[in-house]
N, C-alpha and C positions, 0 to 999 in steps of 0.2 A: 473462472476465478480460482478454481482449485488448482488447475495447471499453472497460473500465474504465482500462486501461493508456493507451489513445488518449486519454480524458477527461482523466486525470491530467497527461499530458505537454502537452496543449493548455492546461490550466489553469495549468501552470508557466509556458508563454510569456507568458499574460496577467498572471501575478504579476510576471514579469521586467519588463514595461512599467509595471505599476502601482506597482512598488516604488519608483519614481523619485518618486512623489507621495504614497505612503502608508507608514506604518511597518509592521513585520512583525506586530505583535499587532493592529493595525487591520484588516489583511487577514484574519487568522485570525478576528477578530471578525465582519467583514462576510460572510466565507465562511460562518460558522455561522448568522448571522442569516438570510441568504437561504435556506440549507439548511432551516432550520425552517420558513420560509413555504412552500417548494417542497413538502417532505415532509409537511407538515400538510395541504396541498392534495391531494396524492396519496392520504393515508390517507383524507381525506373522499371522494374520487372512488371509491376502492376499498372504501368502507364499512368501514374497519378503525378500530376503536377506539384512541385513544392510551393508554387504560389498559392496564397490563401486570400479570400475576400473578408475574413475575420482575423486579422493579425493582433487585435487588442485582446482577442479572447485567448489567444495563444500566449501573448505576453502575460496575461493574468494567470493562466494555468501554470506557466513555467516559474513566474515569480512566487506564487504562493506554495507551489511545490518545493522549490529550492529552499524557501524559507522554513518550511515544515521540516525539511530534511536537515538543515542546519540547526534548527531547534532541537531535534532529535539527537544530533550528535552531541550537542551542549548537555543535554539531560544524561547521555550515556557517560559522558566525561565526569559528572558531578553527582550522579545517583547510582545506587545498586543496578546492574543491568536489568534485572527482573522488573524493577519498578519503572525504568525507563521505557522498557518495552510495553509494559501494561499501559501506561500513559498514553504512548503512541498508538496502541491498538484500540483506545477509546474512541478512534476515529469512526468504527461502525456505530457506535452509540450516537455519536454527534450527528452522523448522516441521518439516522433515524429521528433524532430530536429536530433536526432542520426540516425534514420532509413532513412530519406530523405537525410540528409547529406551524409550517407555512399553510397546510391545509386549513388548520383551525383559523388562522388569521384571515384567510379567504372566506371563511364561513362554510367550507365543505366538510361538515360534520360526518356525513356518511361515508366519505373517502377516508376520513381519519379512523373512523370506528373499524373499517375494512383493514386498515394497516395496523391496527392495535395488536392482534395476534402475532403477526410477524415481528412486531417491535419487541414483544415479550420474547420470542425466540433470540433476538439479537442480544437482549439483556442476559438471557440464559447462557448464550455462547461466551459472553464477556465474563460471566461468572466463572465459566470453565477456564478461560484465560488466567483469572485470579487463582484458581485452584492449581494450575500447572506452575506458574511464576511465583506466586506467594510474595507479593512485593511488600517492602517496608520503606519507611521514610523518617528520618530524624528532623528535630526541630530546626537545625541549622541547615537543613536541605530544602526549605520551603520555597526559596526562590527558584532553584532548579527544578523543583515540583511543578511550579507555575509554567516554567518554561516547557517542560515535558507536557503538560496539559495543552499548551498552546500548539505544541507540535501535533498532537492528535486533532485539534480543531482545524489546523491549517490542511491536515491531509484530507479531513473531510470535505473542506471547501474545494480542494484540488479534484477530488472524486466527483463531486457535483459538477464542476465545471467540465470535466471530461464527458459526464453524461450530457451536459447541454451541448457541448461540440458535436456529439453523436446525433443529438435530436435535430440539428440543422443540417446534418448530412456530411459533416466533415470527416474525410477518411481516417481511419485509426492510425494508419502508418504514417500519414502527415503530422497527426497529433503527436505521436511519439518522437517523430523527428525533431519538432520544435522543442519538446522537452528535453531531449538529449542535447540540443543546442544551448538551452539554458544552463543545464547542468554542467557541460563542458566549460562554458564561459565562467561560471561560479568557481569551479574547481581550478581553472588556470589563473584567475586572479588572486585566489587565496594561496595557491602553490607558489606563484611569484613572489608572495610576501613571506611564506614559510620556507620556501627553498625546494628544489627537486632532488630526488635520489638517484644516484647513478645506476644504470641497468646493469644488472648482473644475472648471468645464467645460473640456475634455471629458474630463479625466482620471478623474472619477467613473464614466464609462462602463464602465471596466474592472471595476468591483466586481460588476455583474450576471453576465458570463460566468464570473467566477471562482467565484461562488456557485453558479451552475447546473451547471457542469462538476465541482464538487467533488461536489455532490449527486448528479449522474449517476453519477460514477466510484465514489462509495461505494455507491450503490444496486447497480450491476452487480458491484462486488466482493464486496458481501454476498450476493448472489444466487449468485456463483460458489462462494464458500466455504460457502454454505448447502446447496447442490444438487450440487455438483460433488466429485470426488475431490480431497481437500485437497492431496495432494503435486502433482498435475498442476497445479492452479490456482496453487500456489506456484511452479512452473516457469514457466507462462505469464506469471506477473507480471513477468518479466525483460523482456518485449517493450516495457515502458515506456521502458527505457534506448534501445532501437533507435528508437522514435519520438522521444525526446528528441534523440538524435544527428542524426536527419534534419532535425528543426526547426532544429537549430543550424546545419547545412549550408545550408539553403534560406533560412532567415530572418536568420540572424545572420553568415553567411560563415565559420562554423567549417569547419576543414579535418580531414577524416577520413582518417588514414594507412591503409596497407594492413592493419596488424593490427587497426585498428578495424572494417573491412570484414569481416575474417576472423572478428572476435568476434560481429558480427551474424548472420553465416551459422551460427555455432556456437550461438548462443542460439535462432534459428529452427529449426534442426536438433534440438536437444534438446527443444524444445517439441513438435515433430511426434512425436519418439520417445517422449516421455513420455505423449502422448495414445494413440499406437498400443499402447504397452505396457499402458495401462490398459484400452483396448478390448478387447484379447486376454484380459486377466484377467477381464473381465466375461463374454466368450464362454465361457470355459473353466470358469467357476465353477459353473454348473448341472450339468454333466457330472460334475465332482469331487464335488459334493455328492450327486449321484445314486449 
């Protein structure tokens, strides 16, 4: 998940440069198109068929993921960037809430109590996000705020669907391939409405790293949610904010105040704590079952 966050943060830097030459939906389309080619090649290399026995699970994952992405873009357009980022990064909190809430509904109180400490690290990591971004919202931005909130909820649902696909044995590369298809189709339809920009050298060069980094980030994220502990992965996802802040500092001259540095330390500490708590749970589990 940390590697996925690094890929996504680096992709965001490329998007920042490319956005001066291409529209948002064009970038979404090219990102998906390159992802399709990359993941199809990986599936072929791994000898994994693109046919799936659970097409509707992929349709749901792609649909909710694309809707979440669209809601996030709307929030970015109508809210301060820090606020839109914070609302989207609430996905980790929503993942924890859905999982703990689900165990309580099913009456598994012991499982919920075990997840409690890790959930606290997620809340602590989110507090670090707030410290770095320091979001604000005006009264006339409430609707956009709700849309931004929905983007985080949608992202959480998409991540949980990724975990569900992993549990039934669906290969990660196939999952990312179908998400790339959904992304490309959405970007294409919207770009046909808004129009395409003429390719010019060297601005077109930015499209390749955007697509490759997006595919690599999706692959690592899918692998993390498929194979790892969902709550720990959701916590480590906050590392993307740290990478983005450091990119802003070194590449764009953004200033990080002391509270921002404190937020980074808090995110890192909570990520380490969540991993340690999970490892301790795994060590104790066999003895408890015995």
